[in-house]
Backbone as numpy.savetxt, mean C-alpha at the origin, in Angstrom:
# Nx Ny Nz CAx CAy CAz Cx Cy Cz
34.83 11.21 -9.29 33.93 11.68 -8.21 33.92 10.68 -7.07
34.08 11.16 -5.86 34.06 10.29 -4.69 32.64 10.19 -4.15
31.90 9.15 -4.59 30.50 9.03 -4.20 30.35 8.73 -2.73
31.38 8.24 -2.07 31.29 7.94 -0.64 31.05 9.21 0.17
31.45 10.35 -0.37 31.33 11.60 0.37 30.05 12.36 0.00
29.29 11.81 -0.95 28.07 12.49 -1.37 26.93 12.21 -0.41
26.02 13.15 -0.28 24.80 12.89 0.49 23.94 11.93 -0.30
22.97 11.31 0.39 22.05 10.41 -0.30 21.32 11.13 -1.42
20.90 12.36 -1.14 20.19 13.12 -2.16 21.08 13.42 -3.36
22.33 13.81 -3.08 23.24 14.13 -4.16 23.54 12.92 -5.03
23.71 11.76 -4.41 23.99 10.55 -5.16 22.81 10.17 -6.03
21.61 10.31 -5.49 20.42 10.00 -6.27 20.32 10.93 -7.47
20.59 12.22 -7.25 20.57 13.17 -8.35 21.57 12.77 -9.44
22.75 12.35 -9.02 23.80 11.98 -9.96 23.40 10.76 -10.77
22.79 9.77 -10.10 22.47 8.50 -10.76 21.18 8.56 -11.56
20.20 9.31 -11.08 18.86 9.22 -11.65 18.41 10.43 -12.44
19.09 11.52 -12.30 18.78 12.66 -13.14 17.42 13.25 -12.91
16.62 13.35 -13.98 15.38 14.13 -13.98 14.39 13.70 -12.92
14.17 12.38 -12.80 13.16 11.91 -11.84 13.50 12.34 -10.43
14.76 12.20 -10.06 15.16 12.60 -8.71 15.23 14.11 -8.57
15.55 14.79 -9.66 15.61 16.25 -9.60 14.26 16.83 -9.23
13.20 16.14 -9.65 11.86 16.59 -9.28 11.65 16.49 -7.77
12.34 15.52 -7.16 12.21 15.34 -5.72 13.14 16.29 -4.97
14.40 16.34 -5.41 15.38 17.19 -4.74 15.68 18.40 -5.63
14.76 19.33 -5.65 14.88 20.50 -6.50 15.93 21.47 -6.01
16.11 22.58 -6.71 17.18 23.53 -6.37 17.01 24.18 -5.00
15.78 24.23 -4.50 15.54 24.87 -3.20 15.58 23.88 -2.06
15.87 22.61 -2.36 15.79 21.59 -1.33 17.16 21.32 -0.72
17.20 21.17 0.57 18.45 20.88 1.28 18.86 19.44 0.99
20.04 19.25 0.41 20.47 17.91 0.05 20.64 16.99 1.25
20.74 17.55 2.44 20.89 16.72 3.63 19.59 16.00 3.98
18.47 16.44 3.36 17.19 15.78 3.59 17.14 14.54 2.71
17.57 13.42 3.21 17.58 12.19 2.42 16.27 11.45 2.62
16.00 10.55 1.70 14.79 9.74 1.73 15.18 8.29 1.93
14.48 7.61 2.82 14.81 6.23 3.13 14.39 5.28 2.04
14.83 4.05 2.18 14.44 2.99 1.25 13.20 2.29 1.79
12.21 2.14 0.93 10.97 1.49 1.32 10.72 0.30 0.40
10.15 -0.75 0.96 9.75 -1.89 0.15 8.48 -1.54 -0.62
8.49 -1.86 -1.90 7.37 -1.53 -2.78 6.53 -2.78 -3.02
5.23 -2.65 -2.85 4.29 -3.75 -3.09 3.29 -3.33 -4.17
2.57 -4.31 -4.68 1.51 -4.05 -5.65 0.17 -4.46 -5.06
-0.79 -3.55 -5.02 -2.16 -3.90 -4.65 -2.84 -4.48 -5.89
-3.36 -5.70 -5.75 -3.93 -6.41 -6.91 -5.09 -5.66 -7.55
-5.70 -4.72 -6.82 -6.79 -3.94 -7.41 -6.32 -3.19 -8.65
-5.04 -2.90 -8.72 -4.47 -2.28 -9.92 -4.78 -3.13 -11.15
-4.78 -4.46 -10.97 -5.04 -5.41 -12.06 -6.41 -6.08 -11.90
-7.39 -5.29 -11.51 -8.72 -5.83 -11.21 -9.44 -6.40 -12.43
-9.02 -6.04 -13.63 -9.61 -6.59 -14.84 -8.94 -7.89 -15.25
-7.98 -8.33 -14.45 -7.26 -9.56 -14.72 -7.44 -10.51 -13.53
-6.97 -11.72 -13.68 -7.08 -12.68 -12.58 -5.93 -12.49 -11.59
-6.05 -13.14 -10.44 -5.00 -13.05 -9.43 -3.69 -13.61 -9.98
-3.75 -14.74 -10.67 -2.53 -15.32 -11.23 -1.89 -14.38 -12.24
-2.71 -13.71 -13.05 -2.17 -12.73 -14.00 -1.59 -11.53 -13.27
-2.19 -11.14 -12.16 -1.65 -10.04 -11.36 -0.28 -10.40 -10.81
-0.11 -11.64 -10.38 1.20 -12.10 -9.91 2.23 -11.98 -11.03
1.87 -12.44 -12.21 2.79 -12.40 -13.35 3.16 -10.97 -13.73
2.17 -10.10 -13.78 2.41 -8.71 -14.17 3.21 -7.96 -13.10
2.96 -8.29 -11.85 3.72 -7.68 -10.76 5.19 -8.07 -10.86
5.44 -9.35 -11.07 6.82 -9.83 -11.20 7.51 -9.20 -12.40
6.78 -9.04 -13.50 7.36 -8.44 -14.70 7.77 -6.99 -14.48
7.14 -6.33 -13.52 7.50 -4.95 -13.18 8.68 -4.88 -12.20
9.15 -6.04 -11.77 10.26 -6.08 -10.83 9.85 -5.86 -9.39
8.55 -6.04 -9.10 8.03 -5.89 -7.74 7.88 -7.26 -7.11
8.35 -7.40 -5.88 8.40 -8.72 -5.24 7.36 -8.92 -4.14
6.58 -7.89 -3.86 5.59 -7.99 -2.78 4.20 -7.67 -3.33
3.20 -8.36 -2.78 1.85 -8.27 -3.32 0.83 -8.11 -2.20
-0.19 -7.31 -2.47 -1.34 -7.18 -1.58 -2.58 -7.67 -2.34
-3.21 -8.71 -1.83 -4.40 -9.27 -2.47 -5.66 -8.59 -1.95
-6.74 -8.72 -2.70 -8.04 -8.26 -2.22 -9.06 -9.38 -2.43
-10.11 -9.42 -1.65 -11.10 -10.49 -1.78 -11.99 -10.29 -3.00
-12.22 -11.38 -3.73 -13.16 -11.33 -4.85 -12.54 -11.38 -6.22
-11.22 -11.30 -6.33 -10.58 -11.36 -7.64 -10.63 -12.78 -8.18
-10.99 -12.93 -9.46 -10.96 -14.25 -10.09 -9.56 -14.83 -9.96
-9.48 -16.13 -9.71 -8.19 -16.71 -9.34 -7.25 -16.88 -10.52
-7.72 -17.47 -11.62 -6.84 -17.73 -12.75 -7.67 -17.78 -14.03
-7.03 -17.66 -15.20 -7.78 -17.74 -16.46 -8.54 -19.05 -16.61
-8.02 -20.12 -16.00 -8.67 -21.43 -16.09 -9.72 -21.63 -15.00
-9.74 -20.76 -14.01 -10.67 -20.91 -12.89 -11.26 -19.55 -12.53
-11.91 -18.91 -13.50 -12.47 -17.58 -13.26 -13.68 -17.61 -12.33
-14.25 -18.80 -12.15 -15.38 -18.91 -11.22 -14.93 -19.04 -9.78
-13.62 -19.25 -9.57 -13.05 -19.33 -8.23 -12.51 -17.96 -7.86
-12.86 -17.47 -6.68 -12.46 -16.13 -6.27 -11.47 -16.19 -5.12
-10.46 -15.31 -5.20 -9.49 -15.22 -4.11 -10.18 -14.64 -2.89
-10.19 -15.39 -1.80 -10.63 -14.86 -0.52 -10.21 -15.80 0.60
-10.60 -15.48 1.82 -10.15 -16.25 2.99 -11.00 -17.49 3.24
-11.85 -17.86 2.29 -12.64 -19.08 2.43 -12.22 -20.14 1.43
-11.12 -19.92 0.75 -10.63 -20.89 -0.23 -10.23 -22.20 0.45
-10.51 -23.35 -0.20 -10.05 -24.63 0.35 -8.54 -24.77 0.22
-7.99 -25.69 0.99 -6.53 -25.86 1.05 -5.90 -26.14 -0.31
-6.60 -26.88 -1.16 -6.04 -27.23 -2.47 -5.76 -25.98 -3.30
-6.66 -25.01 -3.25 -6.45 -23.77 -3.98 -5.39 -22.91 -3.32
-5.34 -22.94 -2.02 -4.31 -22.18 -1.30 -2.92 -22.66 -1.71
-2.76 -23.96 -1.84 -1.46 -24.49 -2.26 -1.12 -24.05 -3.68
-2.11 -24.00 -4.56 -1.87 -23.54 -5.93 -1.44 -22.07 -5.93
-2.03 -21.28 -5.06 -1.65 -19.87 -4.94 -0.20 -19.76 -4.47
0.15 -20.53 -3.46 1.52 -20.51 -2.95 2.51 -20.92 -4.04
2.15 -21.93 -4.81 3.03 -22.39 -5.90 3.22 -21.28 -6.94
2.14 -20.58 -7.26 2.22 -19.50 -8.25 3.10 -18.36 -7.74
2.94 -18.01 -6.49 3.77 -16.96 -5.90 5.24 -17.37 -5.90
5.52 -18.60 -5.50 6.90 -19.08 -5.47 7.51 -19.12 -6.87
6.71 -19.50 -7.85 7.19 -19.58 -9.23 7.73 -18.24 -9.71
7.10 -17.16 -9.26 7.48 -15.82 -9.72 8.24 -15.02 -8.66
8.63 -15.69 -7.57 9.40 -15.05 -6.50 8.69 -13.80 -5.98
7.38 -13.94 -5.76 6.56 -12.86 -5.22 5.99 -13.30 -3.89
5.99 -12.40 -2.93 5.50 -12.72 -1.58 4.22 -11.96 -1.28
3.24 -12.65 -0.74 1.98 -12.02 -0.35 2.14 -11.43 1.04
2.00 -10.11 1.15 2.30 -9.44 2.43 1.09 -8.79 3.08
0.03 -8.56 2.31 -1.14 -7.89 2.87 -2.40 -8.37 2.16
-3.54 -8.17 2.82 -4.83 -8.63 2.31 -5.90 -7.62 2.68
-6.57 -7.07 1.67 -7.64 -6.14 1.94 -7.96 -5.28 0.71
-8.96 -4.51 0.80 -9.76 -4.22 1.98 -10.79 -5.34 2.14
-10.82 -5.93 3.33 -11.69 -7.08 3.56 -12.64 -6.79 4.71
-13.89 -7.24 4.54 -14.91 -7.08 5.57 -15.10 -8.39 6.32
-15.35 -8.30 7.61 -15.67 -9.48 8.42 -16.40 -9.02 9.67
-17.09 -9.96 10.30 -17.92 -9.61 11.46 -17.10 -9.55 12.73
-17.65 -8.86 13.71 -16.97 -8.66 15.00 -17.31 -9.80 15.95
-16.86 -11.02 15.58 -17.04 -12.17 16.46 -15.88 -13.13 16.28
-15.73 -14.04 17.20 -14.57 -14.93 17.22 -14.52 -15.86 16.01
-15.66 -16.35 15.60 -15.67 -17.27 14.46 -15.15 -16.60 13.20
-15.64 -15.40 12.91 -15.23 -14.69 11.71 -13.76 -14.29 11.78
-13.32 -13.84 12.95 -11.93 -13.41 13.08 -10.97 -14.60 13.04
-11.37 -15.71 13.62 -10.53 -16.90 13.56 -10.30 -17.31 12.11
-11.35 -17.26 11.31 -11.24 -17.66 9.91 -10.26 -16.76 9.15
-10.38 -15.45 9.33 -9.54 -14.55 8.54 -8.11 -14.51 9.07
-7.93 -14.59 10.38 -6.57 -14.58 10.93 -5.86 -15.91 10.65
-6.58 -17.01 10.67 -5.99 -18.30 10.30 -5.53 -18.27 8.85
-6.35 -17.71 7.98 -6.00 -17.59 6.56 -4.74 -16.74 6.40
-4.69 -15.62 7.08 -3.52 -14.74 6.98 -2.26 -15.46 7.44
-2.36 -16.18 8.54 -1.19 -16.92 9.03 -0.79 -18.01 8.06
-1.76 -18.72 7.50 -1.47 -19.79 6.55 -0.78 -19.27 5.29
-1.15 -18.06 4.87 -0.59 -17.47 3.65 0.67 -16.66 3.92
1.04 -16.48 5.18 2.21 -15.66 5.50 1.95 -14.18 5.39
0.68 -13.79 5.45 0.29 -12.38 5.34 0.54 -11.67 6.67
1.21 -10.54 6.61 1.55 -9.82 7.83 0.60 -8.70 8.20
-0.23 -8.27 7.24 -1.13 -7.14 7.49 -2.50 -7.40 6.87
-3.53 -7.26 7.68 -4.92 -7.31 7.22 -5.43 -5.88 7.13
-5.95 -5.51 5.98 -6.46 -4.16 5.75 -7.98 -4.20 5.75
-8.61 -3.35 6.55 -10.05 -3.44 6.72 -10.64 -2.09 7.11
-11.97 -2.01 7.12 -12.70 -0.82 7.57 -13.82 -1.28 8.49
-13.51 -1.61 9.74 -14.52 -2.17 10.65 -15.67 -1.20 10.89
-16.91 -1.66 10.76 -18.05 -0.78 10.99 -18.43 -0.63 12.46
-17.69 -1.32 13.34 -18.02 -1.28 14.76 -17.08 -0.35 15.52
-17.49 0.03 16.72 -16.73 0.96 17.54 -15.74 0.27 18.47
-16.09 -0.90 18.96 -15.27 -1.60 19.96 -14.22 -2.46 19.26
-12.95 -2.08 19.40 -11.85 -2.80 18.75 -11.19 -3.82 19.68
-11.76 -4.09 20.83 -11.09 -4.94 21.82 -10.87 -6.36 21.30
-11.86 -6.95 20.64 -11.70 -8.31 20.12 -10.71 -8.33 18.96
-10.79 -7.34 18.11 -9.85 -7.23 17.00 -8.42 -7.11 17.52
-8.24 -6.32 18.54 -6.93 -6.16 19.16 -6.44 -7.47 19.77
-7.35 -8.19 20.40 -6.99 -9.48 21.00 -6.46 -10.45 19.95
-7.12 -10.52 18.81 -6.69 -11.42 17.74 -5.38 -10.97 17.12
-5.21 -9.67 16.93 -3.97 -9.15 16.37 -2.78 -9.53 17.24
-2.94 -9.39 18.55 -1.87 -9.73 19.49 -1.64 -11.23 19.52
-2.71 -12.00 19.55 -2.60 -13.46 19.61 -1.86 -14.01 18.39
-2.16 -13.48 17.21 -1.57 -13.99 15.96 -0.30 -13.24 15.56
-0.05 -12.09 16.16 1.10 -11.29 15.75 0.94 -10.73 14.35
-0.30 -10.43 13.97 -0.61 -9.91 12.64 -1.16 -8.50 12.77
-0.68 -7.59 11.94 -1.13 -6.20 11.98 -2.52 -6.05 11.36
-3.27 -5.11 11.89 -4.57 -4.74 11.32 -4.52 -3.26 11.00
-4.65 -2.92 9.73 -4.52 -1.54 9.28 -5.88 -1.03 8.79
-6.34 0.06 9.40 -7.63 0.64 9.08 -7.51 1.55 7.86
-8.24 1.21 6.82 -8.16 1.90 5.53 -9.16 3.05 5.45
-8.81 4.06 4.68 -9.71 5.19 4.45 -10.16 5.26 3.00
-11.47 5.29 2.78 -12.04 5.65 1.49 -12.44 7.13 1.56
-12.84 7.72 0.45 -13.18 9.16 0.49 -14.42 9.44 1.33
-14.55 10.68 1.74 -15.74 11.16 2.43 -16.96 10.90 1.54
-18.08 10.43 2.11 -18.46 10.44 3.52 -18.29 9.11 4.24
-17.35 8.26 3.83 -17.18 6.97 4.48 -16.64 7.15 5.90
-16.75 6.10 6.70 -16.49 6.19 8.14 -15.09 6.68 8.49
-14.08 6.19 7.78 -12.69 6.49 8.15 -12.02 7.47 7.19
-12.82 8.31 6.54 -12.28 9.23 5.54 -11.24 10.18 6.12
-11.39 10.54 7.39 -10.49 11.51 8.00 -9.57 10.82 9.01
-8.30 11.22 9.05 -7.33 10.54 9.91 -7.64 10.62 11.39
-8.29 11.69 11.83 -8.61 11.80 13.25 -9.59 10.72 13.70
-10.44 10.25 12.77 -11.37 9.16 13.10 -10.61 7.86 13.29
-9.67 7.60 12.41 -8.84 6.40 12.55 -8.07 6.46 13.87
-7.48 7.61 14.15 -6.69 7.76 15.37 -7.54 7.52 16.61
-8.75 8.01 16.61 -9.64 7.81 17.76 -9.94 6.33 17.97
-10.09 5.57 16.90 -10.42 4.16 17.02 -9.23 3.31 17.47
-8.03 3.67 17.04 -6.87 2.84 17.37 -6.23 3.23 18.70
-6.58 4.41 19.20 -6.01 4.87 20.47 -6.32 3.88 21.59
-5.30 3.53 22.34 -5.48 2.60 23.45 -5.33 1.14 23.08
-5.25 0.86 21.77 -5.04 -0.51 21.31 -3.54 -0.77 21.18
-3.18 -2.02 20.97 -1.77 -2.35 20.77 -1.27 -1.70 19.49
0.05 -1.64 19.33 0.63 -1.04 18.14 0.44 -1.90 16.90
-0.17 -3.07 17.05 -0.52 -3.89 15.90 -1.79 -3.40 15.22
-2.49 -2.48 15.87 -3.69 -1.88 15.29 -3.34 -0.45 14.88
-3.49 -0.16 13.60 -3.11 1.17 13.12 -3.82 1.53 11.83
-3.14 2.32 11.01 -3.75 2.87 9.80 -3.14 2.30 8.54
-4.00 2.10 7.54 -3.55 1.94 6.15 -3.91 3.24 5.46
-2.96 4.14 5.36 -3.23 5.44 4.76 -3.31 5.35 3.25
-4.44 5.77 2.69 -4.60 5.83 1.24 -4.45 7.30 0.83
-3.30 7.62 0.26 -3.00 9.02 -0.03 -3.97 9.61 -1.05
-4.41 8.80 -2.01 -5.34 9.29 -3.02 -6.70 9.61 -2.44
-7.20 8.74 -1.58 -8.52 8.98 -0.98 -8.47 10.13 0.02
-7.33 10.32 0.69 -7.18 11.52 1.51 -7.32 12.76 0.63
-6.64 12.76 -0.51 -6.70 13.90 -1.41 -8.12 14.16 -1.89
-8.84 13.10 -2.24 -10.22 13.25 -2.71 -11.12 13.85 -1.62
-10.77 13.58 -0.37 -11.53 14.10 0.76 -11.13 15.53 1.10
-10.01 15.99 0.54 -9.50 17.32 0.86 -8.54 17.32 2.04
-7.98 16.14 2.34 -7.03 15.99 3.45 -5.61 15.95 2.88
-4.74 16.80 3.38 -3.33 16.81 2.98 -2.68 15.53 3.48
-2.14 14.68 2.57 -1.54 13.42 3.00 -0.44 13.58 4.04
0.38 14.62 3.91 1.48 14.81 4.87 0.93 15.14 6.25
-0.08 16.00 6.31 -0.70 16.32 7.60 -1.35 15.09 8.21
-1.96 14.26 7.37 -2.58 13.03 7.87 -1.52 12.09 8.43
-0.41 11.95 7.73 0.67 11.09 8.21 1.23 11.60 9.54
1.39 12.90 9.65 1.88 13.47 10.91 0.91 13.18 12.05
-0.37 13.31 11.79 -1.38 13.06 12.81 -1.35 11.60 13.27
-1.08 10.69 12.34 -1.11 9.26 12.62 0.26 8.70 12.98
1.22 9.56 13.22 2.59 9.10 13.49 2.62 8.02 14.56
3.35 6.95 14.27 3.44 5.82 15.17 2.37 4.78 14.95
1.39 5.11 14.11 0.27 4.20 13.85 0.11 3.87 12.37
1.01 4.36 11.53 0.91 4.07 10.10 1.57 2.72 9.84
0.75 1.71 9.58 1.24 0.35 9.40 1.37 -0.05 7.94
0.60 0.60 7.09 0.56 0.21 5.67 0.15 1.45 4.88
0.47 1.44 3.59 0.18 2.63 2.79 -0.28 2.21 1.39
-1.41 2.74 0.95 -1.82 2.66 -0.45 -1.35 3.96 -1.09
-0.26 3.88 -1.82 0.37 5.09 -2.35 -0.23 5.46 -3.70
-0.69 6.71 -3.79 -1.28 7.23 -5.02 -0.89 8.69 -5.19
-0.87 9.11 -6.44 -0.75 10.53 -6.77 -1.91 10.85 -7.70
-2.55 12.00 -7.50 -3.72 12.38 -8.28 -3.48 13.68 -9.03
-4.25 13.87 -10.11 -4.07 15.07 -10.92 -4.73 16.31 -10.31
-5.61 16.11 -9.29 -6.27 17.24 -8.64 -6.43 16.96 -7.15
-6.49 18.01 -6.37 -6.67 17.88 -4.92 -8.07 18.33 -4.54
-8.71 17.56 -3.65 -10.03 17.94 -3.17 -11.15 17.67 -4.14
-10.89 16.84 -5.15 -11.89 16.52 -6.18 -12.10 15.01 -6.18
-13.32 14.58 -5.91 -13.59 13.15 -5.79 -13.32 12.41 -7.09
-13.50 13.09 -8.22 -13.32 12.46 -9.53 -11.88 12.55 -10.03
-10.96 13.01 -9.21 -9.55 13.12 -9.62 -9.02 11.78 -10.08
-8.08 11.81 -11.02 -7.53 10.60 -11.62 -6.12 10.31 -11.11
-5.82 9.03 -10.97 -4.47 8.61 -10.60 -3.50 8.91 -11.74
-2.33 9.42 -11.37 -1.26 9.71 -12.33 0.04 9.14 -11.77
1.09 9.02 -12.59 2.36 8.50 -12.09 2.88 9.32 -10.90
3.52 8.64 -9.97 4.06 9.30 -8.78 4.96 10.46 -9.19
4.78 11.58 -8.50 5.62 12.74 -8.75 5.08 13.68 -9.80
4.02 13.27 -10.53 3.48 14.12 -11.59 2.16 14.77 -11.20
1.66 14.49 -10.00 0.38 15.01 -9.57 0.48 16.02 -8.45
-0.59 16.11 -7.66 -0.72 17.13 -6.63 -0.56 16.58 -5.21
-0.10 15.34 -5.08 -0.01 14.72 -3.75 1.08 15.33 -2.88
2.11 15.89 -3.52 3.28 16.32 -2.76 4.15 15.13 -2.42
4.49 14.35 -3.45 5.23 13.11 -3.22 6.57 13.32 -2.52
7.33 14.37 -2.83 8.58 14.58 -2.09 8.35 14.70 -0.59
7.33 15.47 -0.21 7.04 15.68 1.20 6.52 14.40 1.86
5.73 13.61 1.11 5.23 12.34 1.64 6.40 11.41 1.96
7.31 11.25 1.01 8.45 10.35 1.21 9.36 10.85 2.33
9.54 12.15 2.40 10.37 12.72 3.47 9.73 12.48 4.83
8.42 12.65 4.93 7.73 12.45 6.20 7.76 10.98 6.61
7.59 10.08 5.67 7.68 8.65 5.98 9.07 8.29 6.47
10.07 8.91 5.88 11.45 8.70 6.32 11.65 9.21 7.73
11.15 10.40 8.00 11.28 10.98 9.34 10.64 10.09 10.40
9.52 9.47 10.04 8.82 8.60 10.98 9.43 7.20 11.06
10.45 6.94 10.23 11.05 5.60 10.16 9.98 4.55 9.83
9.18 4.87 8.83 8.10 3.98 8.39 8.67 2.64 7.95
8.11 1.55 8.48 8.63 0.21 8.23 7.71 -0.63 7.34
6.61 -0.05 6.90 5.66 -0.80 6.08 5.99 -0.74 4.60
5.03 -1.16 3.80 5.19 -1.20 2.34 4.56 0.03 1.70
5.12 0.43 0.57 4.45 1.37 -0.32 3.68 0.53 -1.31
2.40 0.36 -1.07 1.58 -0.52 -1.91 0.96 0.31 -3.04
1.36 0.00 -4.26 0.88 0.74 -5.42 -0.54 0.30 -5.76
-1.45 1.27 -5.80 -2.83 0.98 -6.18 -3.24 2.02 -7.22
-3.04 1.67 -8.48 -3.32 2.59 -9.59 -4.74 2.34 -10.07
-5.62 3.32 -9.87 -7.05 3.11 -10.10 -7.61 3.87 -11.30
-6.77 4.51 -12.08 -7.25 5.31 -13.21 -8.09 4.44 -14.16
-9.40 4.72 -14.28 -10.27 3.85 -15.09 -9.93 3.86 -16.57
-9.25 4.90 -17.04 -8.88 4.98 -18.45 -7.66 4.11 -18.77
-6.99 3.64 -17.73 -5.77 2.84 -17.92 -5.90 1.44 -17.35
-7.12 1.04 -17.02 -7.33 -0.19 -16.28 -6.89 -1.43 -17.06
-6.95 -1.39 -18.38 -6.54 -2.54 -19.18 -5.03 -2.55 -19.46
-4.38 -1.44 -19.20 -2.93 -1.36 -19.43 -2.32 -0.33 -18.48
-2.28 -0.64 -17.18 -1.74 0.32 -16.22 -0.22 0.38 -16.16
0.45 -0.58 -16.82 1.91 -0.68 -16.66 2.69 0.56 -17.07
2.37 1.24 -18.18 3.17 2.42 -18.52 3.19 3.48 -17.42
2.03 3.76 -16.83 1.98 4.75 -15.75 2.70 4.24 -14.51
2.56 2.94 -14.25 3.23 2.36 -13.08 4.74 2.43 -13.23
5.23 2.13 -14.43 6.68 2.17 -14.66 7.24 3.57 -14.43
6.52 4.58 -14.90 6.96 5.96 -14.69 7.01 6.28 -13.20
5.97 5.87 -12.49 5.93 6.12 -11.05 6.99 5.34 -10.30
7.21 4.10 -10.73 8.23 3.27 -10.09 9.61 3.89 -10.25
9.90 4.40 -11.43 11.21 5.01 -11.65 11.40 6.21 -10.73
10.34 6.97 -10.56 10.40 8.12 -9.65 10.70 7.67 -8.23
9.95 6.69 -7.73 10.14 6.22 -6.36 11.50 5.57 -6.19
11.89 4.75 -7.15 13.17 4.05 -7.03 14.34 5.01 -7.08
14.24 6.02 -7.91 15.32 7.01 -7.96 15.33 7.85 -6.69
14.15 8.21 -6.22 14.07 9.05 -5.03 14.61 8.34 -3.79
14.35 7.03 -3.71 14.75 6.28 -2.52 16.07 5.55 -2.69
16.52 5.41 -3.94 17.72 4.63 -4.18 17.49 3.15 -4.07
16.23 2.73 -4.01 15.88 1.31 -3.86 15.50 0.75 -5.21
16.33 -0.12 -5.76 16.06 -0.69 -7.08 15.34 -2.02 -6.99
15.03 -2.50 -5.78 14.34 -3.79 -5.63 12.86 -3.64 -5.97
């Protein structure tokens, strides 16, 4: 077989079989290929473990990028120390050493709250720069984004507005779009596909609405649509429409990370089996084995 002449979809089908067949079914045009996306792990997936354990478990899954959140216990030996942007330099160096040990890079931080003033923003943007973090994920309670935009431009760090389910402030994509309109392209959305589903928002329609402003993604698949109590399931096995999501991200030339945030409370002590199933689906669909 001459694989050089195969379409991306056809090659994925040949190499990956069932998982990719779910993406490129018999009615799907093989010319619709899916791009390669970098996969990250949101530490909230391992919220019952420490940050250092999250690093280890992420590396064991073959994932090289990490998104931290504020408040996670730092290590089994220092459970009273919490990961956040107020850590002293000595702890920051220990975090860097742990990441380097496992060849994992910290790429995002959130969801984090901070006040709309220079002192608070200086602290969090300095921390992001010190850690090499490229994206801050937040849900600002204020209307005026001018200072936030100023800091994003000054530091060259993206700020992605996250959505939790309704009735929270940014539950609907049109609200996010209204807030980021007129700001630099460093201010955009962190689309949470699961929380969109819980709100009754079609993730693909939300992505289309936010085109050009999707900076980061919390990727989830749920067992039900429009139900707040819906549970996270492996990618491709739920109601999210994962083939359409990946195709739309490809069409938009999405350059951010697919950050895995598996929140199923029944699997919180052992989320790896579900994550591995979902990873195989994404990796086969995209052809990205990294």
